[in-house]
C-alpha positions, 0 to 999 in steps of 0.5 A: 500499500502507498503510504501517501494515499489516505482513506478511500484512495485519495492522497492526503493532499486531496483529502486536506483540500475536501476538508478545507473546501467543505468547511471554508466560505467563499473567501477560502478562510474557515467558516466560523460556525463549524469552527466554534461548534468544535471549539465549544465542544472541546471547551465543554469536555475540558471544563468537565475535568477542571469543574468535577474532579475537584469535587469527586472525593466529596461525591464519593464520600456522599455515596457511602464509601468509607473515609479510608477508601475515598482517595482509592475510589476517586482515583479509580473514577477519575482513572475510568473516565480517562480510559473510557475516553481513550477508548472512545477516541479509538472508536471515533477515530475509526468511524472518521476514517471509514466515513469521513471526518465531517459527518462523524464530527456532525454525528458526535455534536 
């Protein structure tokens, strides 16, 4: 297989051009709507980590976990979130390779 060929037999240059054409306005610049949508999703996912995780020990304690095990269960929960994000990234990446980036991004929103 030719490494310069990407998905669906098109060269990487043609794939990038197709994505750029699909998201660009008449001026050739990136359209504001798709960029804002992707940025807002990225921001909301990062806010989850920065807002929820500091309160996780108290949430775990309120679930009835003994005080000496709160740290362990808080660590397990935060690790489970990151491991599931990793597994999900692999699935979303494979889907976008098969069906294209834009349809998968639209589905994910």
